[in-house]
C-alpha positions, 0 to 999 in steps of 0.5 A: 208303382210309384203312386196309389190313389186313395179313394172311397165309397163316399164322405167320412169312410176314413181315407185319412186313416187308411192313407196314415195306415198304409203309410206307416205299414209301407215305412215298416217295410223299408220304403220311403213314403210320401202322401199327397191330398191334391184337393182339401176343403176345409179340415186339417187332413193335409197338416194331419198327415204331414205331422203324423208321418214327419214328413219334410215335404212342403204343405204346398206340395202335399196339398196344392189346392185348398179352400176353406169351406168344408163343401164340394170342391167345385162349389168351395173354390167357385165361392172363392172364385178360383178354380182347381188347377189340375196343372198344379196338382199334376207338377206337384206329384211329379215332385213328389215322385221324384223324392220318395218310393211310392206316393199315397194320393188321397182323393176328396170324397168319392170318385164323382165328386166334381172338381169343377163342373166338367171334371170329377175325382175319377178324372183327376185319378186317371190324369195322374195315371194311378190305380186305385184302392177304394176304402169302404165301411165295414157294416151295414150298406156297404155292398151297394156303395162298394159295388157302385163304386168299383163299377164306376171305377171301371167305367172310367177306365180306371184299375182297381188294385183292392178294397180296404175296409175301414172299422170307423166305430168301435162296436161289436161286428155282427153278420154284415161286418163279418161277412161284407168283405168276402161278398165284396171280394167275389161279387166285384171281383176285386181282392180285399186288402184287409180291415183296418180295425178301430184304433184307440190311438194313431201313434205309429207303434199301435198302428204297427201293433194293430193292422200289420197282420190284417192289412195287406200292403204287398199288393201296393208294391207289385207291378200293374197286373197282367194275366197269368202266365198259363193264360198268356200261353193259352192266348198265344196258342189260340192265336197261332191256331185260329186267327189270320192276321191282316197285312202280315206273313203268317209263316213268319207269324207262326214262328215269332212270339206275338205281342197280345194286347189286354188293355189300354190307357191314355197314350199307352197299350198294355200287353197280357203281361201288364207291360206298357207300350207307347202307341206311336201309330195310334192303333193303325191311325184311328185313335184320337184322344188316347185310349179310355176317354172318359167322355167317349167311354161315357157316351158310348155306355149310355147309348148302349143302355138305350140301343145297341143296333138298329137298321137304317134301311127303311128306318132311322135312329137318333145318334146317325141323325145327330151325327149327320147333322154334325158332319154336315156343319164342320164339313167343308162347305157344300156337304150336306148328305152323309151316307154311312158304311163301316170303314175306310175301303167302304167309304171310297167304295161307296163314293165310286159307285155314288159318282158313277151312278150319278152320271148313269142317272142324270143321262151322261152315260159315257161318263164311266171312268174313275181316274186316280193317282199311280201311287194311290191307296184307298183300301181293299174292297175290289172297287178301292183296289181298282183306284189303288196303285200299290203294286205290291198290294194289289197286283194279284187282283188285276184280273178281278179289277175294273179298268180306270184312268191312272194319273202319274203324280210324283213321289217328289223325293224320288222324282226322275233325275233333272226334276226339282221339287216342287216344280215337277208336281206341277208338270205332272198336274199340267199333263193331268189338265191336258189329259182332262181336256181329251177325256173329260167327257169319259170320266165319272170322278177323280179320287185323291188322298189330299195332302198326304198319301199315306200307305204310299210312304207318307208322301207330302204334297206341295202347296197349291197341288190340291187346290188345282186339282179340284178347280181342274175337276170343277172347270171339266165336270169331274167329280172331285172325291176327297179320300180322307180317311187317314188325313181327317180328324185332326192329323194334318193340324186342320179338322180336314186336310181340304181346309189347308188349301180352302177346298170343297170336294163334291164327295168326302170320305171319312173312317179311322178317326171318325169315332176316335178309335172306338168302333168301326164306322165311316161316312161318305158325305156328298153335295145336294147336287149329286143327292139329287141325282138319286131322287126320282120315282120308285118305278124309275129304279134309280135308288142307290142300291147300297149299303151294310147290316150295320150302316149307322150303328147307333153305338158308333155313331154316339162315339163319333159325336162324342169324339166331336164333343171332346174336339170341342171341349178340350179345344183339341186343334188348339192345343195340337199346334205347339206339339205339331212345332215341337215335332217339327223341330225335334224331327230335324235331328234325324238327318243325322243318321246317315241312313235317313234320307228324308223326313216328311211331316204334315201335322201328326203324320210323319214318314222317315224314310230309310235309305242304303245310299243317302247321295243316290237315295238307293232304297234298302232291298225289301227283303232285308226288312230294315223297317221292320227290324226298326220296328221290333227294335222300338218295341224292345223299349216299350214303343209301337210303330208300324212300318211302310216298307222302308219308311217309319211312320209316326202317327201318335194320338193326337192327345199325346203329350210333349214329353210323351212325343219326345220319348216316341222321338228318342227311342225311334231316332235310337232304333234307326241309328242301331239297326242302320249303324 
């Protein structure tokens, strides 16, 4: 632990005294301790700590944000026509971390004290990536305040390392003072670190004499707690006995030591041992704003206390209505109706059925075929498998799926000999146009993953391909379905990949990042023209007879609304641009590795293709599991990746910092070099 955040149940509990006591006791144990009071309004607490502990750090680092009036920080700074500078605080903390073994950071008041109108002390603790010590009064009234503070901390995604009681007054201890610590320990399920007694003097000798035996400092120095060794073994045993993992060869899994994730924070996953791993693939391309985002957490929690689920079959619910309105306001022009389902596969499944039934309902019964790209991937339900083209995943189901029209489209890195990028891609489009001229009367829809074909190996399209595809479909009256399950919600640098070329599809499929990685939810958006193709009299039996039990689940819709709220409040797409530029610059270094054949990037979607021979583009044999070996190697250095065969995929959360991106790239680079060297 490099730092601990010291908060309290409210103002005047004794945080500053607790900070002084803990710093003194830790020094007695031989540790170099720094202190910090990031925000102070009135008073001399920071000066007091600096002088009492004889710390040489500049006061500007110990207390980077000071306002003169003893008011709530948001008000005190507003009255001085200033705003608390969080970046300045984090920079000062970074410098103090470099100087000391441990830094004790004292908050202002309690966790929900506002530093700005939309930013609280709890947010600062989270941004500093610190665990908490809660300082509480010893006497009557502390149970309510302390349990509420513990609950709030956990609701904000903060780890509580323990509660420290402070005896602020010199008076006889009664029943509350004698019993409250044990009650808090049991009801709050937290360690109690002891009680700081009332101190006549704040000199070092007095603090050590009165506090050394009654305050437990050992817990401050322990690494982030994981589960007990016995619990870890039990979970692994149960996993191997009961769980069947997707896209996983279970024979290998049963002989390996699985990684069991227990919690997460920001860009990191934490396993049952307490070890941290940088989440380099956004927990399979879904996490957007980091794990435990305060706004999404709060909105889901609010919704949970109102309504957890109500069917959309014959009823509606508030979040699903609000989300549909919001999605149609940000989607490409013309998409005005929203059909909900559960995941990417079902979003595409619904789109295919809608497109097919639209033509059946409107009298064009010959239009019954779905066209798709030969190397596409749209999910794992039988309908989405039917329009998939990755043989490894789908060949076993060939006798179960319906007949489709496959459209040849290149992986431009592996274009036939003599063909050049991007010309060959447009040659394939010419053939597509020729096919449409002949067969458009039979084709109901054409489904594509716009700009980037993810599961095919992060294949990136040349500029202009998507727009021409859309125009050809419109010209020949073929419904154009854009599957943005993977590319939506900022992954390519725009909210939706279709925006990159000004394309408005007839149907848009969304999932993965829709709820910021919180809950299963998908949406299939259509135009009013398509929707109107289902509006008939009841007796005509042209209803869309399709849906799921959890369609439009209120909790999931609340998470999706919060996701879009964060995009707006934090200006996610604007802040993404310099990170995309950083990625592009640093990815060039991978060509220094002789077995990197191609590096492909669009926004925050990256594919690094490994080859046995760069000159001939000869791939590594599948059985050699080179991609798997690289991902195992990065895990040894605290990074989680998942390959697509010999393609190493990087798809970090949009919130990942440039510093974290640098670490992700460095670890990946070294792992590829080691495995292929």
